[in-house]
N, C-alpha and C positions, 0 to 999 in steps of 0.2 A: 698219257698222251704220247703218240709216236714222236720220235726225234725229228722226222722229216716235216711234221706239221708246223706251220708258222702261225704265231698269234695274230689274230685279226683285231683291228681297231675300228670302232664306229665313230669316225670323226665327221662332224657336221659343221658347216660354215653358213654364214648369213650373207645374202646378196645385199650390197649397199644401195642398189638401185630399186629393186622391187621389194626389198625388205622381207624376203622369204628365206626359209632355212632349207639347205640342200646338203647332200653328202659331199664329202671332199672331192669325189670323182666328178661330180656334176659342176663344180665351180672351176671353170677353166682358166680364169684370170685371177691371180692371187698377188697380193702385195699390200700396199696401203689401202687400196680399194679392191674389194672382192666382188666379182660378177659371175653370175650363173651363165650357162651356155646360151639360154634364150636371150638374155639381156646383152650378152657380148656380141651376138650375131644380128639381132633384129633391131636393137636400139640405135638411134642415129648417133653420129659422132658429135653432134651439137650438144646432146644431152650429156654425153660423157665429159665434154669439155666444161659444161656448166657445173657438173658434179665435182670435177677436179678443182674448179675455182672456189666452190663453197668450202671444200675441205681445206683450202689454204688460208681461209680467213682467221684473224686473230680471235682468241677467246677473251681478251681483256674487256671489250665492250659489254659482253654478257656478265662478266664478273662485276663491272662497275654498276650495271643496272641492278644486279642482285643486292649489292651493298646499299644502293640508294633506297631500294624498297625496304630493306631491313632497318635502315635509319629512320625512314618515315614512320614505320610501324612503332619503333621505340619512342619517337617523339609524340605520336598520337597517344600512346599508352601513358606516358608521363603527364601529358596535358590533361587527360581524362581523370587521372588519379590525383592531380594536384602536386605531383612530385617533379618539379621542374629543375633544370640546371641552375637557374638563378637562385632557387632555394638552396641548392648546394653551395653556391658561391657565397651567399649571404650567411649561411650557417658556418662556413669555414672562416668567414671574416669575423664573426662573433667569437668563434673558437680561438682565433689568433689574439683577440682582445683579452680573452679570459686566461690564456696560458702565458701571456706576456708579463703578467705581474704575479707576485706571490704575496699573500696577505701576511704582513708582518705582525698583525695583531694576534694571530693564532699562536705565535711563539711567546710563551710567558717569560717575563723578565726573571733572571736568575736571582736578583736581589734588589732591594729598594735603592741601593747606592748606584745601580747602573742607570737609573732614570734621572736624567739631568734636565732642569728647566731650560726652555729655549728663551734666550735673551733677545728682545726685539732689536733691530738695527738702530744705531744712533742716528738721529736726524742730521741732515746736511746743514751746516751753518748758513749756507746761502739760502736755504728755504726750499730748494728744489729736491724733489723725491729722487733718491738714487734708484736707478733701474735694477730690478732684481733679475738675476740670471735664472733661467729655467732649471729646476733641480729634478733629478731622477731618484725616486725612492729606492731603497735597498731591495734588490731582487727584481727590479723592473727591467725588462728587456724590450727594446724597441725593434720592430721589424717593419720599417716603412716599405721596403721593396716587396715584402710578402703581401702587404695590404694593397700596394699598387698593382701587384700581379693579379690578385684575385678580385679587385674592385671592378665594378661594372659601371662605366660612365653613362650608359643609356639604360636607365631603369625601365623595365617593362611592367612592373607591378604598380598598383595604386597604393600610396602610402598616405596616412593621415598626417597633416602638417599643423594641426591645432585649430581652435575655434574660440570665439569670444562673442559677446553680446553687442548688438548695435541698437541704438535708441531711435524710435520713430514716433510720430503722432498720426492719428487718424481722426476723421470726422464721422462719428456714428450716425449723425442725422439730427439729433435733438440737442446735443451739447456742442460747444465750440470746438474742442479737440480732446483727445484721450491719448495718453502716452502708453507705449507698449515696447517690448523688447523682442528681438529676433536674433537667433544665433547664426553667425556666418561661419561656414566650414571651408577649410582649405585642404586640398589634396595635391600630392606630387604624382604626376603620371608620366608616361613615355613622351619623349620630345615630339613636338608637332609643329606644324606651320604657324600656329597661333601659340605664342609662349605663355600667355595668361588670358583667361577667359572667364567671364561671369555667366555661368550656365543658367541662372534664373533670369527670366525676362523681367526687366525693370523699365522705368520711364526714362525719358531723354536726359533729365537733369542728373539722375543717379548714374546713368551710363557715362555722362561727361565727367563726374567725379571719379568714377572707376578709371577712366582713361587718364585722368590727371595723376592719380596715384600710380598707375603703371609707368607713366613717364618718369616719375620721381624714382621708382625702383630701378628702372633701366639706366637712369643717369648715374646711379651709384655703382652698379655692376651689371654686366650682361653675360658673364661667363656661365651662369646657371642655365641659360637658354639652350646650351648644347647638351646638357645632361638630363634635363627634365622640363616639363611644363606644369603650370599651376592652374588649378581649376577652383573657383569659388562658387558656393551655392548657399542659399538661405535655408533655414529650418522649415519655414512655411513657404513652400515653393509656389503655391497657387494663390497667394494674396498679392494684389497689385501694390507696388512700392515705387516711390519717386522722391526726389529731393536730393540736395547736395550735402546733407549732413552726414552721410555715410563715407565720405572720402577718406577721412582719417582712419576709420576702421578697416576699409579695404587695404590701405597702404600698410597698416600694421600687420595684417594677416599675410600679405604677400611678402613682406620683408622677413617675417618669421618662417615662411615656407622656403624662401631662397637661402636663408642663412641657417636653417635648421635650429630655430630657437623655440623652446617650449613656452606656450602661452598659458596664462591663468584663465580658466574658463569662467570664473566668477567676476570677470572685469566687464564693464559696460562702457562704451565710448561713443561720443558724438562730436562732430566738428567737420568743417570743410577744410580744404588745404589748397595751397598753391604749389607750383612745380619746384619752388626752392625749399619746400619742407616746412613752411609756416602754417600753423593751424589757424583757421579763420573762424569767426563767431557764427553762430546759428541762432535760430529762433525757437520759441516754445521749450526752453530748457526746463522750466518748472514742471511742465507736463511730462517731459521725458524722464526727469528724476522720479516722479511718481510711478511711472511705468517700470523703472529700474528697481524700485523697492518692491513692487508687486511681483516682478520677475526674480526675486531673491538674489539680486546681485550684491556683492560685498564691497566692490570698489567701482566708482564711477569717475570717468575722465571727461572734463568739459574744457572748452577753450578758455584762455586767460581773460579774454574780453567779455566772457559771460559770467565772471565772478560775482557781479551784482545780482544775477538771477538766483544765486544760492541764498543770498540775504532775503530776497523776495520769497523764496521757498520757505525760509524759516518764519517770515511774517505771516504767511498764509496757512501753513500746516503746523507751526510750532517747531520746537527744537528736538522733539522726540525722534523724527525720521533721521536726523543727523547722527544719532547714535547707532542706527541700524546699518548705515552705509557710509563708507569713507569716500569723500569726494575730493579729487585732486584737480588742479588746473594744469593744463598743458599748453606750451607755446610753440613747440616744434615736434616733428615726427620722432626724432631721437628721444626726446623726453617722454613722449607717449609710449614708445616701445620699451623703454627702461621700466616703466610702471606696469605695463601689461605682461611682461615676461615673468616666469616663475623665479628665476635667479636675479632678483632685483638688487640694486646697490645696497650696501650695508646700512647706510643711514636710513634709507627709505624702508627697508625691511624691519629695522629696529623701531621706526616710528609706527608702522602698522601693528607690530606686535605689542607695543606699549598701549596703543589706543584700544586694541582688543582686550588687553589685560584690564584696563580701566573700565571698559564696558562690562566685563565679567564680574567686577566687584560691585556694580550697581544693580538695583532690582530690575525686574522685567519691564516695568513701566517707569521711565525716568522722568520725574517732574522737574520743572525749573528750579525748585528749591535746592536740588543737589548741586547746581552750578555755583552756589555760594560757598561750597566747601573749599577750604584752602588746599586740601589734598587734590581735589579735582582740578582746580586752577593750576596748581603746580605741574601736574601731569600733562595738562593741555599745553602749557608753555614748553615743556620738554619735547612734546611731539612736534610743535611748531619749530623748535630749534633744529630738530633732526630733519624735518621736511617742511620748509617754509611755504610750499604750495599745497599744504593740507588744508583744504577749505572747511572741512567739517570741524576740525579743531579750532581754526581761526574764528568761524562764526559762533561756535559755542563759547569761546573765550570772550567775544564781544558781548554776547548775551549775558555772560556772568558778570561782566563789568558794566552792564547797562549802557552799552555804546551802540546798540543796534539802532538803525533809523526807524522812525515811526511811520513812514510812508513808503509805499511801493514806488519803484522807478516808473518813469513815464511809459516806457515800453510795456511793462507788465500791467500798469493801470489800464492802458488801452486794450490789451489782450483780455483782461478780466471783464471789462465792460462788454466787449464784443462777444465773448464767450457766454456771458450770462444772458444776453439778449439775442443770441445767435438765431434762434428760431424765428424772430420777428424781423431782424434787420439783415437777413442773409441776402435778400434781393437788392439791398442798397450797397453793402460793402463790396460786392463784386458779382459779375454775372456768372462766374463759375461756381459760386456758392449756392445759387438758387435751387440746385438739385436736391438740397437737404430739406426744403420746405415740405410741409405735409401735402398729401395728394388730395384730401377731402376739401371741396369748395362748395360754396352756396350758389344760389341761382344768379347772383351778381358777379360770379367769377372770383370772389375773394376767398382766401384760405380760411378755414375754420380752425381756431385754436381752442383747445379745452381750457376751462378755467384753471385746472391744475397746472398747466404749462405756464399760463400767464402769472399765476401766483408764485410759482417757482422762480420765474424770471425776476419778479420784483423783490423776492426774498434774497436772491443771490446778489442783486445790486445793492440792497440795503446792508447786506453783511459786509461787503468790501468798501462801502462808502467811507467809513472812518479812516481807512488806510490808503485811500486813493490819492494820487498826485493832484494837487489843486488845479493844475492846468487841464486835467481830464474831467473835471466836474461838469463842464458844459456838454461834453459828449455824453456823459451819463444821463443828464436831464433830457437831452434830445432823444436818446434811445428809449427812455421811459415814456416820453410824450408820443413818440411814433408808435410804440407798442400798444399804448392805450387807445390811440385813434384807430389803429388797424383792428384792434379787438372790438371796439364799439361799432365800427362799420360792418364787421363780419357777423356780429351777433345781434344786429338790429332786427326786430320783428315788427312788421307793419300792423296797424290796428285792425281788428276784426270788424268787418262791415256787413256781416251776414244778417244781423238782426236789425239793421237800420233801414227804415222804409222811406224816410224823407230824403229827397234829392239834394236839398240844401245841406243837410248834415253830411251826406256822402261827399259832396264837393268840398266842404270844409275839411273833412278828414283827409281827402286826397291832397288838397293844397298844403295842409299841415305836414303830411308825410313827405311831400316833395320838398318842403322847406327843411325838414329834418335831414333828409338824404343829402340835399345840396350843402347844408352846413357841415355835415360829417365829411363830405368829400373835400370841402375847403380846409377843414381841420387836418384831414389826412395829408393833403398836398402841402399844407404849411409845415406840418411836423416833418414831413419827408424833406422839404427844402432846408429846414433848419439842421436836420441830421446830415445832409450832404454838405452844408456849409461848415459844420463842425469838423467833418472828416477832411474837407478841403483845407481847412485852417491848419490841420496837422501836417498836410502835405506842402503848404506854401509858406508857412511861417519859418523863417530861417533858424531861429533859436530852437523851436520845437523840433524841426527836422534834424538839426545837429544832435539834439538830445536823443531822438529816436534812433538815429544811425550809430550813435556812440554806445558801445557795449561795455 
């Protein structure tokens, strides 16, 4: 190449206004903004000014928007895969708990002389227990500020808080009542405007008992409402429920959820409560205990004022069910919570273990003859010494010593009579009970009862007659008389007059039938009046009412 020849460079620039590429010679305006010849001469000054203003804007808003989009995509990915930041914090919290302590059991002792027995502290002469200072085991390291740093006060996950059995009764239609159990579940969820809620739809009485239990829980502490909310739900969500006997169970479950206490799922509880924490008596305890045994419950909690019902339970069903389930009395919510939790007090836990060990030594079917054994009586006395409110052991010990009463209580006597004749007297004992009567009726509008139902009613009443309270015998006789009159009136068949040709015989048969019908109607009304009088006597007699209201 000749020395005079100069190297040529093909430099191209882009116009920032029309976004076209030109050679460097065609771009007349150069600098922060490059413009071609056409744009520099023909575009207005207003467009150039707007372009200069756009070029001076900050880039930070665009960077912030990009960061927001990136964070949103990351959050959506972790949510879809279930890998959330709360999971990380919770895992780190458990990791802190695991690394804080070192298991001293893994290090074997060098020699037998290094293991020294631990001498218990000497009791205080004054009788007061000396406060024990909290001790930290060897190798244990506490990191409270780490836990506080990574703890999440507002939990967004749903956590199980425990469950137990509640006892109910239902009326199937042909029997007086039938006991059954239903598990109540508690969960801890994110804080909400409603701190505690019963998600299952229930009746007004049960909702009132739930509100009363929530008032008691709030009276003790309300700090938990800032951290989480409690939700309760029944196992069978689609069965109608009502009654105030679930108040104690609601309160126990809510206290366990707020205090993070583990509950024993084999416990069944019944009882109403007041806002001061006192457990109130309920009805139909015998039927509820039968339902608890069918539900495979191991421990049942009943109010203290229902202790007599356990004796009635033994008189009706024998002492064998008392070996299958341990029944305790409860007077307060704190006592009920101490029995329903897994970490029970030492004496109670030891009493339950001794009773289970005694039951394991007996055969599958325990007859009353085993109660005469001195070993059995000694073990039952020891169980009562450890847990004085152990009703199963107390009732079995009374049966062993022949100290059980021979008659039912007045409450249970009335319940047994009404339950046995429930199919016939349901329209008398209350208007709300008439829905259980049979639908089939005859031409006179009277219900038709099969002979099997009537015979079953009479057999049930005869079975409980020897153990009924003498004051309830009048009610039993009135129920039998009313059931018989109702059955006679419903099953009466008029004579057949098809083959009669004489008008005198037809008139005679018609008059006779009219007399029979009028007599049966009079008997029915008289027996009904006597039954109402017997029921009213229980409501108006002061001594009987005090006995009925006393549990």
